C-alpha positions in Angstrom: 69.1 287.5 228.5 66.5 286.4 231.0 66.3 284.2 234.0 63.1 282.4 234.8 62.8 283.1 238.5 60.3 282.0 241.1 57.7 284.6 240.2 57.5 283.4 236.7 57.3 279.8 237.8 54.5 280.6 240.2 52.6 282.2 237.4 52.9 279.1 235.2 51.7 276.9 238.1 48.6 279.0 238.5 47.7 278.6 234.8 48.3 274.9 234.9 46.0 274.5 237.9 43.2 276.4 236.1 43.5 274.1 233.1 43.1 271.0 235.3 40.1 272.5 237.1 38.4 273.3 233.8 39.1 269.7 232.6 37.5 268.3 235.8 34.4 270.5 235.3 33.9 269.2 231.7 33.6 265.6 232.9 37.2 264.5 232.4 38.1 260.9 233.0 40.7 260.4 235.8 42.6 257.2 235.8 44.2 256.0 239.1 47.9 256.9 239.1 49.0 253.7 240.7 47.8 251.5 237.8 50.0 250.5 234.9 49.5 251.4 231.3 47.6 248.2 230.5 45.3 248.7 233.4 44.3 252.1 232.0 42.9 250.7 228.8 39.2 250.2 229.1 38.4 246.6 228.7 35.7 246.9 226.0 36.7 250.2 224.3 39.3 250.8 221.5 40.4 254.0 219.9 38.1 253.3 217.0 35.0 252.3 219.0 31.7 254.0 218.0 28.1 253.7 219.0 27.0 255.2 222.3 30.5 255.2 223.7 31.4 258.8 224.7 34.0 260.9 223.0 35.8 261.2 226.3 36.0 257.5 226.7 37.3 256.9 223.2 39.9 259.7 223.5 41.1 258.3 226.9 41.5 254.9 225.2 43.5 256.5 222.4 45.9 258.3 224.8 46.3 255.1 226.9 47.1 253.1 223.8 49.8 255.6 222.8 51.5 255.2 226.2 51.3 251.4 226.0 52.9 251.5 222.5 55.8 253.7 223.7 56.3 251.5 226.8 56.7 248.5 224.4 58.9 250.7 222.0 56.5 249.5 219.3 56.6 252.1 216.4 53.8 250.5 214.3 51.5 250.2 217.3 52.2 253.9 218.3 51.4 255.1 214.8 48.3 252.9 214.7 47.1 254.1 218.1 47.2 257.8 216.9 44.1 257.1 214.8 42.6 255.4 211.8 40.4 258.1 210.3 40.6 257.8 206.5 40.5 261.5 206.0 43.3 262.2 208.5 45.4 259.1 208.2 48.4 260.9 206.7 48.4 263.7 209.2 48.0 261.2 212.0 50.8 259.0 210.8 53.2 262.0 210.3 52.5 263.3 213.8 52.9 259.9 215.5 56.0 258.9 213.5 57.6 262.3 214.4 56.8 262.0 218.1 58.0 258.4 218.3 61.3 259.2 216.6 61.8 262.3 218.8 61.3 260.2 221.9 63.9 257.7 220.7 66.6 260.1 219.6 66.2 262.0 222.9 66.5 258.7 224.8 63.3 259.3 226.8 63.2 256.5 229.3 59.6 256.8 230.6 56.5 258.7 229.4 53.1 258.9 231.0 50.0 260.3 229.2 46.7 260.8 231.0 43.6 262.1 229.3 41.9 264.7 231.5 39.2 266.2 229.3 38.4 268.0 226.0 37.6 271.4 224.6 36.3 272.6 221.3 37.5 276.2 221.8 39.5 277.5 218.8 39.1 274.3 216.8 37.9 274.5 213.2 35.6 271.7 212.1 35.4 270.5 208.5 33.2 268.0 206.6 36.0 265.5 207.1 36.2 266.2 210.9 32.7 267.1 211.9 33.5 267.1 215.6 37.2 268.2 215.9 38.3 268.9 219.5 41.3 269.4 221.7 42.2 266.5 223.9 43.8 267.8 227.1 46.5 265.3 228.1 48.6 265.4 231.3 52.1 264.5 230.4 55.2 263.5 232.5 58.4 262.1 231.2 61.8 261.0 232.4 65.0 261.4 230.3 67.7 258.8 230.4 71.3 259.6 231.3 72.2 259.3 227.6 69.8 262.2 226.7 71.8 265.1 227.9 69.0 266.2 230.3 69.2 265.5 234.0 67.7 262.0 234.4 64.8 263.0 236.7 61.0 262.9 236.2 59.4 266.0 235.1 56.4 267.6 236.7 53.0 267.0 235.1 52.1 269.5 232.3 48.8 269.6 230.3 49.2 269.4 226.6 46.4 269.9 224.1 46.3 267.5 221.2 44.2 268.3 218.1 41.9 265.3 217.5 39.6 264.8 214.5 36.4 262.8 215.0 34.5 261.9 211.9 31.9 260.0 213.7 33.6 256.7 213.0 37.1 257.0 214.5 39.5 259.4 216.1 42.8 260.7 214.8 45.4 262.9 216.4 46.4 265.5 213.8 48.8 267.6 215.8 49.8 269.4 218.9 48.1 272.7 219.8 49.3 275.7 221.8 48.5 275.4 225.5 49.3 277.3 228.7 52.0 274.9 229.9 55.5 274.4 228.7 55.4 272.0 225.7 57.8 269.0 225.9 60.3 269.6 223.1 59.7 266.2 221.6 56.1 267.4 220.9 57.2 270.6 219.2 58.2 269.2 215.8 60.8 267.1 214.1 64.1 267.2 216.1 67.6 267.4 214.8 70.4 266.7 217.3 74.1 267.5 217.5 76.3 266.7 220.5 79.4 268.7 221.1 81.5 268.3 224.3 79.1 268.7 227.2 76.3 270.2 225.1 73.3 268.6 223.4 72.1 271.0 220.7 68.5 270.5 219.5 67.1 272.0 216.3 63.2 272.0 216.2 61.8 271.9 212.7 65.1 272.6 210.9 68.8 272.1 211.3 70.0 275.2 209.5 71.4 276.9 212.6 72.8 273.8 214.4 76.4 274.2 213.3 76.6 277.8 214.6 74.6 276.9 217.8 77.0 274.0 218.5 80.1 276.2 218.2 78.6 278.7 220.5 77.5 276.1 223.0 80.9 274.3 223.0 82.7 277.6 223.9 80.1 278.5 226.5 80.6 275.1 228.2 84.4 275.6 228.2 84.1 279.2 229.6 81.7 278.1 232.4 83.9 275.1 233.3 86.9 277.4 233.6 85.1 279.5 236.3 83.1 276.9 238.3 85.6 274.0 237.9 83.0 271.4 236.9 82.1 269.3 233.9 79.1 271.0 232.5 76.2 269.3 230.7 73.6 271.4 229.0 70.8 271.2 226.5 70.3 274.1 224.0 67.1 274.2 222.0 66.9 276.2 218.7 63.2 276.3 217.7 62.3 277.0 214.1 60.4 280.2 214.9 59.2 282.5 217.7 55.8 280.7 217.9 57.6 277.3 218.6 59.9 279.0 221.1 56.8 280.4 223.0 55.2 276.9 222.9 58.2 275.2 224.4 58.4 277.9 227.1 54.7 277.9 227.8 54.7 281.7 227.3 52.9 284.1 225.1 54.8 285.3 222.0 54.6 288.9 223.1 56.3 287.9 226.4 59.4 286.5 224.7 59.6 288.9 221.7 62.4 291.0 223.3 64.2 288.0 224.7 67.2 286.3 222.9 67.3 283.2 225.2 65.7 281.7 228.3 67.1 279.1 230.7 64.3 277.2 232.4 63.1 273.8 233.5 61.5 271.7 230.7 58.2 271.7 232.6 58.2 275.3 233.9 58.5 274.1 237.5 60.9 275.1 240.2 61.5 271.6 241.5 65.1 270.9 242.4 66.6 268.4 240.0 64.0 269.2 237.2 65.6 268.8 233.8 66.8 272.2 232.5 67.2 273.6 228.9 68.3 276.7 227.3 65.7 277.8 224.7 66.8 280.3 222.0 64.3 282.8 220.5 65.2 282.7 216.8 64.2 286.3 215.7 66.1 287.9 218.5 69.0 285.4 218.9 69.7 285.0 215.2 69.9 288.7 214.7 72.8 289.0 217.2 76.3 289.2 215.8 78.8 286.5 216.6 80.1 288.3 219.7 76.7 289.1 221.1 75.4 285.6 220.5 78.4 284.1 222.3 77.8 286.4 225.3 74.1 285.4 225.5 74.9 281.7 225.1 77.5 281.7 227.8 75.3 283.7 230.1 72.5 281.1 229.8 74.8 278.1 230.0 76.1 279.6 233.3 72.5 279.7 234.6 71.9 276.1 233.5 75.1 274.6 234.8 75.2 276.3 238.2 71.6 275.5 239.1 70.3 279.0 239.0 67.1 278.0 237.4 65.6 276.4 240.5 67.5 278.3 243.1 65.8 281.0 245.2 68.3 283.8 245.3 68.3 287.5 244.6 68.3 288.1 240.8 71.2 290.5 241.0 73.2 287.6 242.2 72.0 285.2 239.6 72.3 287.6 236.7 75.4 289.4 237.8 77.3 286.2 238.1 76.1 284.8 234.8 77.3 288.0 233.1 80.6 287.8 234.9 81.2 284.4 233.4 79.9 285.5 229.9 82.0 288.6 229.7 85.2 287.6 231.3 86.6 285.9 228.1 85.0 288.5 225.8 86.7 291.4 224.1 83.6 293.6 224.6 84.8 297.0 225.8 83.5 298.3 229.1 81.7 301.2 227.5 79.8 298.7 225.3 79.1 296.1 227.9 77.9 298.7 230.5 77.5 301.8 228.5 73.8 302.5 229.2 74.2 302.1 233.0 77.4 304.1 233.2 75.9 306.9 231.2 73.1 307.1 233.8 75.7 307.0 236.6 77.5 309.9 235.0 74.4 312.1 234.8 72.6 311.0 238.0 75.2 309.5 240.2 75.5 305.9 241.5 72.3 304.2 242.6 71.4 304.2 246.2 70.5 300.5 246.2 71.4 297.3 244.4 68.9 296.1 241.7 65.6 294.8 242.9 63.7 291.8 241.6 61.1 294.0 239.9 63.9 295.7 237.9 64.5 292.4 236.1 61.0 292.0 234.8 61.0 291.5 231.0 58.6 294.5 230.7 60.6 296.8 233.0 61.9 300.1 231.7 65.7 300.1 231.5 66.1 296.3 231.7 69.5 296.5 230.0 70.8 298.9 232.5 69.7 296.6 235.3 71.7 293.7 233.9 74.7 296.0 233.5 74.4 297.1 237.1 74.3 293.6 238.4 77.4 292.6 236.3 79.4 295.5 237.7 78.8 294.4 241.3 80.4 291.1 240.4 83.1 292.7 238.3 84.1 294.8 241.3 84.1 291.7 243.6 86.3 289.6 241.4 88.7 292.4 240.8 89.1 293.1 244.5 88.8 289.6 246.1 89.5 287.2 243.2 87.6 284.4 241.5 87.6 281.8 244.3 85.9 284.2 246.8 83.4 285.5 244.3 82.5 282.0 243.1 82.2 280.9 246.7 79.9 283.8 247.5 77.6 282.9 244.5 77.5 279.2 245.4 76.7 279.9 249.1 73.8 282.2 248.2 72.6 279.8 245.5 72.6 277.0 248.1 70.4 279.0 250.5 72.8 281.1 252.7 71.5 284.6 253.3 73.4 287.3 251.4 74.7 289.1 254.5 76.3 285.9 255.9 77.8 285.0 252.6 79.2 288.5 252.1 80.8 288.3 255.6 82.3 284.9 255.1 83.8 285.5 251.7 84.7 289.2 251.7 84.3 290.5 255.3 81.6 292.8 254.1 78.0 293.6 255.2 75.3 294.8 252.8 75.9 298.5 253.6 79.7 298.1 253.0 79.0 296.3 249.7 76.8 299.1 248.5 79.2 301.8 249.5 82.1 300.0 247.8 80.1 299.5 244.6 79.0 303.2 244.5 82.7 304.2 245.0 83.7 301.8 242.2 81.1 303.3 239.8 82.4 306.8 240.5 85.9 305.7 239.6 84.6 304.0 236.4 82.9 307.1 235.1 85.9 309.2 235.9 88.2 307.1 233.7 
């Protein structure tokens, strides 16, 4: 279980800025943002133009034509715009048909593509594609209310498309791995299932959708019982770890130990940005039914309560999510918090609440940190009840300083909270 906090978001933003700067340095074409899709099509250049027209200009025309075709909801034009290279026609058609269908089934309202430059790094050329390259495309999109996502525009992310150039024409042959979060509709064929307030999306295959849907339905119900709302959430099950890392804009090694991540679709921390829960198949699918349900409910709690873009201490965000996830579970205390309580038994209670650095995915004893945060909230709800505990969480999420929220809801200050928690832990290990 992992929460994408401000530190992670800042890291992604830095990578994105670097990509843009490199694109500018390579002579990228920048189109005025206030113009419409038709205005961005060069008057005398088409996607198949040749001669002395630059590769950048032809690539920009291809990308602009894709945007125009989607604006018109014209499938044939979208497929045709993706390229006409004889050697790569089938690949290009498959890619374009898949992307167009994904956009439709997800009810994407608006989509903007802007070519910013190219790269040949990591691209293998062949006799059929003597000059293959990566087209760096800045993408924004807006889901509709029917999609399941929050209907707000995303921030701009840069996506690399693999493009073949045989000297006569260009053809998009696929989507490459980039530094930014990949829009899910570019990640592969999508399979959807809607259950209650959850949209479950299978990327590449549908084999796990039935199970994921059952877990998501119960998670939505469990969260609604605590926060008294009508949750809506999107859960994405990629076909493999590589696809999960692409959707998250992360390296595979960074997500290897993570079962699920709740994050914005563009990796930003903008309030109102569409949010999704992304499962990491190797880790998530290996969990038993009980463990998978706890993880799912934990992440849905993050998504529904707005933790993804809120700036609050991670012990508050993670402790509350585990409170929701474990309250309806039959997981025994010695299983749910066994590692942390064993440490308390041998070394005594900690002298401080968990720090932000303790929640880093590479931190030693990460599991104990989550258990510690959960036990803070377990203590609060046992002593003060759900309404006060939920009120405390919501006040901190909405920007109230922790000391003030503690005083308003529980009549405590931070020192009193720590002392109460330490005493509570002593009692638990004596049971």
